[in-house]
C-alpha positions in Angstrom: 39.5 8.3 -40.9 37.4 5.3 -39.8 35.5 4.1 -42.9 33.2 1.7 -41.1 29.6 2.7 -41.6 27.0 1.9 -38.9 24.3 -0.7 -39.6 20.7 0.5 -40.3 19.6 -1.5 -37.3 21.4 1.0 -35.1 18.5 3.5 -35.7 15.6 1.1 -35.6 13.3 3.7 -34.2 13.0 5.2 -37.7 10.6 3.4 -40.2 11.8 5.3 -43.3 15.0 3.8 -44.7 16.1 7.1 -46.3 15.7 8.8 -42.9 17.8 6.0 -41.3 20.6 6.6 -43.9 20.6 10.3 -43.3 20.9 9.9 -39.5 23.7 7.3 -39.8 25.6 9.2 -42.4 25.5 12.5 -40.4 26.6 10.6 -37.3 29.5 9.1 -39.2 30.4 12.5 -40.8 30.4 14.3 -37.4 32.9 11.8 -36.1 35.2 11.5 -39.1 35.0 14.5 -41.5 37.5 17.3 -41.6 37.2 20.6 -43.5 38.6 20.1 -47.0 38.8 23.9 -47.4 41.2 24.7 -44.6 42.1 21.4 -43.0 40.3 21.9 -39.6 40.1 18.4 -38.2 36.5 18.8 -37.0 33.3 20.0 -38.5 30.4 21.3 -36.4 26.9 19.8 -36.9 24.0 22.2 -37.4 20.8 21.4 -35.6 18.0 19.3 -37.3 15.9 20.8 -40.1 18.3 23.6 -41.1 17.1 24.3 -44.7 20.5 24.8 -46.4 23.5 23.1 -44.7 24.3 20.2 -42.4 27.8 21.0 -41.2 30.1 24.0 -40.7 33.7 24.8 -40.2 34.4 27.2 -37.3 37.8 28.1 -38.7 37.0 29.2 -42.2 33.2 29.6 -41.9 32.5 27.2 -44.8 29.1 25.4 -44.9 28.5 21.8 -46.1 25.6 19.7 -47.1 25.9 15.9 -47.1 24.1 13.6 -49.5 24.3 9.8 -49.0 23.2 6.7 -50.8 23.8 2.9 -50.6 25.8 1.3 -53.4 27.5 3.1 -56.2 27.6 6.8 -56.1 26.5 6.9 -59.8 26.0 9.9 -62.0 23.0 11.5 -60.3 22.2 12.3 -56.7 18.6 12.9 -55.6 18.0 16.3 -54.0 15.0 18.4 -52.8 12.7 20.8 -54.5 13.8 21.8 -58.0 12.8 25.5 -57.7 14.5 25.9 -54.3 17.7 24.4 -55.6 17.8 26.5 -58.7 17.2 29.6 -56.6 20.1 28.6 -54.3 22.5 28.1 -57.1 21.6 31.4 -58.9 21.8 33.4 -55.7 25.1 31.9 -54.5 23.5 30.6 -51.3 24.5 27.1 -52.0 26.8 25.3 -49.5 29.7 23.1 -50.4 28.7 19.4 -50.9 29.8 16.0 -49.7 28.5 13.0 -51.7 28.9 9.7 -49.8 28.2 6.2 -50.8 28.5 3.1 -48.6 28.2 -0.7 -49.2 28.3 -3.5 -46.7 28.7 -1.2 -43.7 31.7 0.6 -45.1 32.1 4.0 -46.8 32.9 3.3 -50.4 33.2 6.8 -52.0 33.2 10.3 -50.7 33.4 13.4 -52.9 33.8 17.0 -51.9 32.4 19.4 -54.5 33.0 23.2 -53.8 29.9 25.3 -54.2 31.4 27.3 -57.0 31.1 24.3 -59.3 27.4 24.4 -59.1 25.5 25.8 -62.1 21.9 25.5 -63.3 23.0 23.0 -66.0 23.9 20.3 -63.5 20.5 20.5 -61.7 17.9 18.3 -63.4 14.2 18.6 -62.9 12.3 15.4 -62.1 8.8 14.7 -63.1 6.0 16.0 -60.8 4.6 13.6 -58.2 1.4 12.0 -59.3 -2.0 13.3 -58.2 -2.3 10.3 -55.9 0.9 11.1 -54.0 0.8 12.8 -50.6 2.6 15.8 -52.1 0.9 15.7 -55.5 2.5 17.9 -58.1 5.7 18.4 -56.1 8.8 18.7 -58.4 12.1 17.4 -57.1 15.5 17.5 -58.7 18.7 15.5 -59.3 22.3 16.8 -59.0 24.0 15.4 -62.1 27.6 15.1 -60.8 28.8 13.6 -64.1 28.4 17.2 -65.5 30.9 18.6 -63.0 34.4 18.9 -64.3 36.9 16.5 -62.8 38.9 19.2 -61.0 35.7 20.0 -59.0 35.1 16.4 -57.8 37.7 16.0 -55.0 38.0 12.5 -53.8 38.3 12.1 -50.0 37.5 8.3 -50.3 37.7 6.4 -53.5 36.7 2.7 -53.7 37.1 2.3 -50.0 40.5 4.0 -49.8 41.1 7.3 -48.1 43.1 10.0 -50.0 44.5 11.6 -46.9 44.2 15.1 -45.6 47.2 16.5 -47.5 46.1 15.2 -50.9 42.5 16.5 -50.4 43.7 20.0 -49.4 46.1 20.1 -52.4 43.2 19.1 -54.8 40.9 21.7 -53.2 43.6 24.4 -53.6 43.9 23.6 -57.4 40.1 23.6 -57.7 40.0 27.1 -56.3 41.8 28.4 -59.4 38.4 28.1 -61.1 36.4 30.1 -58.5 34.1 32.6 -60.2 31.4 34.3 -58.1 29.1 35.3 -61.0 26.9 32.3 -61.8 26.5 33.1 -65.5 30.2 33.5 -66.1 30.9 30.4 -64.0 28.4 28.4 -66.1 30.2 29.2 -69.4 33.6 28.4 -68.0 32.6 25.1 -66.5 30.5 24.0 -69.4 33.4 24.6 -71.8 35.8 22.8 -69.5 33.4 19.8 -69.4 33.4 19.7 -73.2 37.2 19.7 -73.3 37.2 16.7 -71.0 35.2 14.8 -73.5 38.0 15.1 -76.1 40.3 12.0 -75.9 44.0 12.5 -75.4 44.0 15.9 -73.8 45.2 17.7 -76.9 42.8 19.3 -79.3 42.2 21.9 -81.9 39.9 24.9 -81.9 37.8 23.3 -84.5 37.2 20.3 -82.2 36.0 22.7 -79.5 33.7 24.5 -82.0 32.1 21.1 -82.5 30.4 21.6 -79.2 28.9 24.9 -80.3 25.4 23.5 -80.6 25.5 21.9 -77.2 26.8 25.1 -75.6 24.1 27.1 -77.4 21.5 24.9 -75.9 22.9 25.6 -72.4 23.1 29.3 -73.1 20.3 30.1 -75.6 20.5 33.9 -75.0 24.1 34.1 -76.4 24.4 34.5 -80.1 28.2 34.6 -80.3 29.1 31.1 -79.1 32.4 30.8 -80.9 33.6 34.1 -79.5 32.6 33.0 -76.1 34.4 29.7 -76.5 37.7 31.5 -77.4 37.2 33.7 -74.3 36.8 30.7 -72.0 39.9 29.0 -73.4 41.9 32.2 -72.6 40.5 32.2 -69.1 41.4 28.5 -68.6 44.9 29.2 -69.9 45.3 32.2 -67.5 44.2 30.0 -64.6 46.6 27.2 -65.4 44.3 24.5 -66.7 45.2 24.9 -70.4 48.3 25.3 -72.5 48.5 26.9 -75.9 50.8 24.7 -77.9 50.6 26.4 -81.3 48.2 28.4 -83.4 44.8 26.7 -82.9 46.3 23.9 -80.8 45.7 23.3 -77.1 46.5 20.9 -74.3 44.4 20.3 -71.2 46.6 20.3 -68.1 46.2 17.3 -65.8 44.8 18.3 -62.4 
């Protein structure tokens, strides 16, 4: 994988810098990206202005959207209209995502996030555009990637170093253990897993997990049996190989 990123001057015909970054990042991706789902060495590039995805894999029929930015990848990635994004997530029409950052004409970080790690809780509504803006009142969103569990953030490039195809495919295979098609059920499982990742040391008690009850209730206000739901998610995580039961009320998060 060639990590050299083209200079913005290469697309001088565009006045808007964000448009330049998009054109250059898509050109780089078309030449360098492979399918992290099946290992196909080449991704096809959809035509311009496709509303949902940028790239596709002819082998496994996976779709991908690419988001790029200069500098650190950070915790949040700017996306399009909030309503449209929420609708996509809730209807399971969301593609898989690549999140790319570059610095000094070199790719710095590149994450692959499977679409089944997207839930409404990671989509943040931005303030409406002011009345003086060209699209007055328009409401955009951010994708808060810091709320995605670690297993769902698969590093293809990290701090300028490529992980290699075999490592990426192995990580993607582990992540698939958490696939859940139903968005509501998926949200509970991933929200609980993210809480577990906040507990230092990897080992914890059920009482420590119950300490997140208020936070989980705020994410799922319609559920009045939060503790019961927590215990259910711990059982699912154990069955899927991400958690070990050590003794009564004691657990250990499995490194992934």
